[in-house]
C-alpha positions in Angstrom: -5.8 -81.1 -68.1 -9.4 -81.6 -69.0 -11.6 -78.6 -69.7 -13.5 -77.5 -66.7 -17.2 -77.5 -66.6 -18.1 -76.0 -63.4 -20.9 -74.3 -61.0 -20.3 -71.8 -58.5 -21.6 -72.9 -54.7 -22.5 -69.5 -54.0 -24.3 -68.3 -50.8 -23.2 -71.1 -48.9 -20.0 -70.2 -46.6 -20.4 -66.2 -47.7 -23.9 -64.7 -47.5 -25.7 -62.7 -49.9 -29.4 -61.6 -49.1 -30.6 -62.0 -52.5 -29.7 -65.5 -53.0 -31.3 -66.8 -49.6 -33.4 -63.9 -48.3 -35.2 -66.2 -45.5 -32.0 -66.0 -43.5 -32.2 -62.4 -43.1 -35.8 -62.2 -42.0 -36.5 -59.2 -39.7 -33.0 -57.8 -40.5 -34.0 -54.8 -42.6 -30.5 -53.0 -42.6 -28.2 -55.1 -44.2 -27.7 -57.6 -47.2 -24.3 -58.8 -46.3 -22.8 -61.2 -43.8 -21.6 -58.4 -41.3 -24.9 -57.2 -40.9 -26.3 -60.5 -40.4 -23.7 -61.2 -37.7 -24.3 -58.2 -35.9 -28.1 -58.0 -36.1 -29.5 -61.9 -36.0 -30.4 -63.0 -32.5 -29.0 -66.3 -33.3 -26.4 -65.8 -35.8 -24.0 -68.9 -34.7 -27.3 -71.5 -34.7 -28.7 -70.3 -38.0 -25.5 -70.0 -40.1 -24.6 -73.5 -38.8 -28.2 -75.2 -39.9 -27.7 -73.3 -43.1 -24.0 -74.4 -43.7 -25.1 -78.3 -43.0 -28.4 -77.9 -45.1 -27.9 -75.6 -48.0 -25.8 -77.9 -50.0 -25.2 -81.3 -49.2 -23.8 -84.6 -50.4 -26.9 -85.0 -52.5 -26.2 -81.9 -54.2 -22.6 -83.0 -55.2 -23.9 -86.1 -56.8 -26.6 -84.3 -58.8 -24.0 -82.0 -60.3 -21.8 -85.2 -61.4 -24.8 -86.7 -62.9 -25.0 -83.1 -65.0 -21.3 -83.9 -66.0 -20.2 -81.2 -63.7 -16.7 -81.7 -63.2 -15.6 -78.7 -60.9 -17.1 -76.4 -58.5 -16.0 -73.0 -57.3 -16.6 -72.5 -53.3 -16.5 -69.1 -52.3 -15.1 -68.6 -48.8 -14.5 -65.8 -46.3 -11.4 -64.6 -44.5 -12.7 -65.0 -41.1 -12.0 -68.6 -40.8 -10.1 -68.4 -37.2 -11.3 -66.6 -34.5 -12.5 -63.4 -36.4 -14.9 -61.4 -34.2 -17.7 -60.7 -34.6 -17.9 -63.5 -37.5 -18.2 -67.1 -37.2 -15.9 -69.2 -38.9 -17.3 -72.0 -41.5 -14.1 -73.8 -41.5 -15.3 -77.4 -40.4 -18.0 -77.3 -42.8 -15.8 -76.2 -45.7 -13.8 -79.2 -44.9 -17.0 -81.4 -45.1 -17.5 -79.9 -48.6 -14.3 -81.0 -49.8 -15.1 -84.5 -48.5 -18.3 -84.1 -50.6 -16.3 -83.4 -53.8 -13.6 -85.8 -53.1 -16.5 -88.7 -52.6 -18.0 -87.6 -55.9 -14.7 -87.0 -58.0 -15.5 -83.3 -58.3 -12.4 -80.9 -58.2 -12.9 -77.6 -56.1 -11.2 -74.1 -56.8 -11.5 -72.4 -53.4 -12.1 -68.9 -54.0 -11.4 -66.3 -51.3 -14.6 -63.9 -51.5 -13.8 -61.6 -48.8 -10.8 -59.5 -47.2 -10.5 -57.2 -44.3 -12.1 -54.1 -44.8 -13.7 -55.2 -47.9 -12.1 -55.4 -51.4 -15.3 -54.2 -53.4 -18.0 -52.6 -51.5 -20.3 -55.4 -52.8 -22.9 -57.8 -50.6 -20.3 -60.6 -51.7 -17.3 -59.0 -50.4 -18.7 -58.9 -46.7 -19.6 -55.2 -46.1 -21.5 -53.4 -48.4 -20.7 -49.9 -49.5 -17.4 -50.2 -47.8 -13.8 -50.5 -49.7 -11.5 -50.2 -47.0 -9.1 -53.4 -48.0 -6.5 -51.1 -50.0 -6.5 -47.9 -47.6 -4.5 -50.0 -45.1 -1.5 -52.2 -45.5 -2.3 -54.3 -42.5 -5.4 -55.6 -44.4 -3.4 -56.6 -47.3 -1.0 -58.5 -45.3 -3.5 -60.3 -43.1 -5.4 -61.3 -46.4 -1.7 -62.8 -47.4 -1.3 -64.6 -44.2 -5.1 -66.0 -44.4 -4.4 -67.2 -48.0 -1.2 -69.1 -46.6 -3.3 -70.5 -43.9 -5.8 -71.7 -46.6 -3.0 -73.3 -48.7 -1.6 -75.1 -45.5 -4.9 -76.3 -44.1 -7.1 -76.8 -46.9 -4.8 -76.9 -49.9 -3.5 -80.3 -49.4 -6.9 -81.8 -49.5 -7.2 -84.3 -52.3 -10.3 -82.4 -54.1 -8.8 -79.0 -54.1 -6.9 -77.9 -57.3 -6.8 -74.5 -57.2 -6.9 -71.5 -54.9 -8.1 -68.0 -56.5 -6.4 -65.1 -54.2 -9.5 -62.8 -54.1 -12.5 -62.4 -55.8 -13.5 -59.4 -57.6 -11.2 -56.4 -56.2 -13.0 -53.1 -57.1 -12.2 -51.4 -60.5 -11.2 -48.2 -58.7 -8.2 -50.0 -57.0 -4.9 -48.8 -58.4 -3.8 -52.0 -60.5 -0.1 -52.2 -59.6 -1.5 -52.6 -55.9 -3.7 -55.6 -56.7 -0.7 -57.0 -59.1 1.8 -56.6 -56.2 -0.6 -58.2 -53.7 -1.2 -61.0 -56.5 2.6 -61.6 -56.7 3.2 -61.4 -52.8 0.1 -63.8 -52.3 1.7 -66.0 -54.7 4.7 -66.5 -53.3 2.6 -67.2 -49.7 0.9 -69.7 -51.2 3.9 -71.7 -52.8 5.2 -72.2 -49.2 2.6 -75.1 -48.9 1.4 -76.0 -52.1 2.2 -76.1 -55.7 -1.4 -76.2 -56.7 -3.0 -73.8 -59.4 -3.2 -70.4 -58.3 -5.9 -67.9 -59.8 -6.2 -64.3 -60.2 -9.2 -62.4 -60.8 -9.0 -59.5 -63.9 -10.2 -56.9 -61.3 -12.8 -56.0 -64.2 -10.1 -54.8 -66.2 -9.0 -58.0 -68.5 -8.3 -55.8 -71.5 -5.6 -53.7 -69.8 -2.5 -54.4 -71.2 -0.2 -54.5 -68.1 -1.5 -58.0 -67.9 0.6 -59.3 -70.4 3.7 -58.2 -68.4 2.3 -59.3 -65.1 2.3 -62.8 -66.9 5.1 -63.0 -68.4 7.9 -61.1 -66.3 6.8 -62.8 -62.8 7.8 -66.3 -63.9 4.8 -67.9 -62.3 4.3 -71.6 -62.4 0.7 -73.1 -62.6 -1.6 -69.9 -62.4 -4.7 -68.9 -64.3 -6.7 -65.7 -65.1 -10.4 -65.5 -63.9 -12.8 -63.3 -65.6 -16.4 -62.6 -64.5 -18.7 -62.1 -67.7 -21.9 -61.0 -67.5 -25.0 -59.7 -69.3 -26.8 -57.5 -66.7 -24.4 -54.5 -65.5 -23.0 -52.8 -68.5 -25.5 -49.9 -69.8 -24.8 -51.1 -73.5 -26.1 -54.6 -72.7 -28.8 -53.6 -70.0 -30.3 -51.2 -72.9 -29.1 -53.1 -75.8 -30.8 -55.3 -78.4 -30.8 -59.1 -78.4 -28.2 -58.5 -81.3 -25.9 -56.7 -78.8 -25.8 -59.6 -76.4 -24.9 -61.9 -79.3 -22.1 -59.5 -80.7 -20.7 -59.1 -77.1 -20.2 -63.0 -76.9 -19.1 -63.8 -80.3 -16.9 -60.7 -81.2 -15.8 -59.4 -78.1 -15.5 -62.2 -75.4 -14.1 -65.2 -77.7 -11.3 -62.7 -79.2 -10.6 -61.6 -75.7 -10.3 -65.1 -74.3 -8.0 -66.2 -77.3 -5.6 -63.5 -76.7 -5.4 -63.9 -73.1 -5.2 -67.8 -73.5 -1.4 -67.0 -74.9 -0.5 -65.7 -71.5 -2.0 -68.2 -69.3 -4.8 -70.3 -68.4 -8.3 -68.6 -68.6 -11.3 -69.4 -66.7 -14.8 -67.7 -67.0 -15.1 -68.1 -63.4 -18.7 -66.2 -63.2 -21.3 -65.9 -65.7 -25.1 -66.5 -65.8 -28.4 -65.8 -67.8 -28.9 -62.8 -65.8 -30.5 -60.0 -68.5 -32.6 -56.8 -67.6 -36.0 -57.7 -69.4 -37.4 -54.6 -68.7 -34.8 -52.5 -70.5 -33.6 -54.8 -73.3 -34.9 -53.2 -76.6 -37.1 -56.0 -77.8 -40.4 -56.5 -80.4 -43.7 -56.8 -78.8 -44.3 -60.4 -77.8 -40.3 -61.2 -77.6 -39.5 -64.9 -77.1 -37.7 -64.8 -73.8 -37.3 -68.5 -73.6 -35.7 -69.0 -76.6 -33.7 -66.2 -76.2 -32.1 -67.3 -73.1 -31.6 -70.7 -74.4 -29.5 -69.2 -77.2 -27.5 -66.8 -75.0 -27.0 -70.1 -72.8 -26.0 -71.8 -75.9 -23.7 -69.2 -77.2 -21.6 -68.7 -73.7 -21.3 -72.2 -73.3 -19.6 -72.3 -77.3 -17.6 -69.3 -76.6 -16.1 -70.4 -73.3 -14.8 -73.6 -74.6 -12.2 -71.1 -76.2 -11.1 -70.8 -72.3 -9.8 -73.6 -69.8 -13.3 -73.8 -68.4 -16.1 -72.1 -66.8 -18.3 -71.7 -63.5 -22.0 -70.7 -63.7 -23.1 -68.6 -61.3 -24.9 -70.1 -59.2 -25.9 -73.7 -58.3 -29.1 -72.6 -56.4 -31.0 -69.5 -55.5 -34.0 -69.4 -53.1 -36.4 -67.4 -55.2 -39.8 -67.2 -56.6 -39.0 -66.7 -60.2 -37.1 -63.4 -60.0 -33.8 -64.6 -60.0 -34.5 -68.0 -62.0 -31.8 -67.1 -64.5 -29.1 -67.3 -61.9 -30.1 -70.6 -60.7 -28.3 -73.3 -62.4 -30.3 -76.3 -61.2 -33.5 -74.7 -62.2 -32.4 -73.8 -65.4 -30.9 -77.5 -66.3 -34.2 -78.7 -64.9 -36.3 -76.5 -67.1 -34.4 -77.2 -70.4 -32.7 -73.8 -70.6 -29.3 -74.7 -69.9 -28.3 -77.9 -72.0 -24.6 -79.0 -71.2 
């Protein structure tokens, strides 16, 4: 299979306030979609307009012109009549049609779960990690994955389904891996397309070797999210710290994991904490960003592919290094 050169279409079907703050105007108490639907007086009308306009066929055409061959589309678990949420199902189907028309492959990424799997805004309910506390949450997630496989997995544009985005690193890995196995078997009732498992921020854990070798999976992959702005040794490191992480840590890790299964870097960006980076006076940030971009693009060729986070951000410069389109247009990212 060809190497994936992909982009995430984040903030479209799962809201994150930082990605499009204007949607949350006059909502001061929340940064996630749960808070949005509970507090916005015209939530349905506003969401439908957002789904219709945030990303269009013209965006898919532009991505194709940049030689992007795949997109990862975060979708929520609330695809049916799941109060208080509003289902974007019909708009997701339209997105798949856009992908088919432009010959772009789609990874459908289940980005949220009942009770929330990570406590992040991208999990639907910030500050809550109740998903692993109730087996009914886990079972509903598995059932919803079956629905996704049956309802959307047959679409010609879909080539993979990710069972769950970023389960929190505090959740028992045995529970997560059992959930992955059960989800695999549920999805396999409807499709033989690729199934993707996230590393739960523990790609180096040795249990993954047995997980992939003993379960006799067919057509699966492993998803790593590799950032430069969260871990203290990077946020408070030197430019060389970032270079070393890419070249001497990530490449060997990817090489080792690729012996077990296909590996995707499902999320990465150029987000770096400028204020805490140890640097000289007059530091050349523009060329530093270009270098970090090029090094990551090189390193991730050792994997089966990558997806930049994210295609577009509504910003005034603050989140520029997460905005793929702006970075390409500005000459920082050269694919």
